[in-house]
C-alpha positions, 0 to 999 in steps of 0.5 A: 063460713061467713066473716067473724063480726066479733071485732065490730059487734057490740056485746050485750054487756057493754061497758058503757053503764055508769051508775053515777048521774051525769053532771050538767056542765057548769064549768066548761073551762075545766073540760076544755083544759082536759081535752085535746080533741073533740069528736062531734056527731052532726045531726041534732049537735050541729044541725037539725035537718038542714038548719044549723043550730044557732051559735055552733059556727062560733063555737067551732071557731073558738074550739080551733082558736083554743088549738083543739083538734076537731073530727065530725063522725056521723052515723048517716050513711046517705052522703060520702065525706065529699057530700058531707063537706058540701053540707057543711059548707052550706051551712057556713061551717068550714070543715075539711074532708079529712075531718069528716068520717061517715058510716058510709066511709066506715064501711069502705074502710072495713072493706079495705082492712079485710082486703075484700078487694083481693076476693074479686067480689062485688057488694050489693048495696041496700042505701043511697049514693054515700055508700056507692061514692066511698066504694068507688074511692076504694075501688070495690065494684058494686051494684044495687043502691040507687040504681035499684030504687025503681025495680019490682020483682016479677011475682007472677008464676015461676017468677024469680030475682036473678042475682049476681053470684059474684057478690060477696057482701051486702051493705045496708045503709039508710034507704029512702027507696027501700023496696021488696026487690032490694030485700029479696036480692039481699036475701038471696045473696045472704042465704044462697051465696057461701061466705057473703058478709052482711054489713050494717052502716049503723042500727039507728032507730030513729033519724031527723029527715026533717025538723018537724018529727022523727023518722024510721032509721036504718035499724028499720032496713037492717032489721028487714034483712036480719029478719029474712036471713037470721043473721046479725050484721057486722056493724061499722058505724058508732058505737062500734070501735071501727071509726075511733080505731081508724082516726087513733091510728091515722093520727097516732092518738095514744091518750083517748082520755083526752078526747071528748065524744059530743052527741045527742044519742045515748046508744050511739054516740055516748056508748061509742065514747064510753066503750072506746075510753073517750070522755063523753058530753051529751047535748040536749039539742037532738033526741034525748030529753033531759027527763030521759037522761036523768031517768025522770021519764022511762029511757028508750029501748037500748039506752038503759044505764048509758051515762055521759059524764056530762051534758049540756043544752047546746055545744054553745054551753062550752063557751057561754054563748047565747045565741 
């Protein structure tokens, strides 16, 4: 039978709903005095696409100067932690690799926790190099990924896709080169190989590839694989608890109420915080508008009832910085 998914799946009755209206942060010093650790989402919070949000470097410097510990937790799986560090550096942000947690890393950490390597099996990847780089670091063999971006199946008479029968898991991450070959390969692994696990880095519906518009996110790729297998994946990215559990265990954190999750998405960032005992702050610099947050316009599907404790225009409001 397939691996149970309950430890990473989000039930329908998530506990993130709150009837109180979120409060616009008017006294930043109150929040800062109650928080020791800030966890930031990246895209829509620190940057949009390849452009830093003005004032952000100052805010991070001030938080560090005030003795706050910072972590950066992203659902984007296209880069490894090392790849992310390069992006931080290119945008003028001084961040250490151990402060970065990506969903590509979370997938590798999940395989370590479940002792996947001991099975001697391989992983088939739908996704980009962030996943394969993280699997290399933990010594898990893989195939697919960027190597299959130009593959097309033989669909003539008798045509078939041959799969490696030693695949024990399929990881699906955001893939700008998704194609029919990859979907067929994943479908065969999950439908025909007993015990093959289906792992999703994240379920984000849309993503910010450019600052001009929203683009179809990894929910697209995961939905396609769910559609041909009838299976729901084990989720390792936000809002699943894996990354906060990992951070809390590694750094000996016991009081989660002194951690604040800061993000721009209700269904990933704020749900991640609320479900895992963190304080939450939504920033309006990404995908969520103030009208949507305050229910003046209809909520996006999946975000109904999810409320942060606080919200800000950008994280510059933590220090009243006007960039």
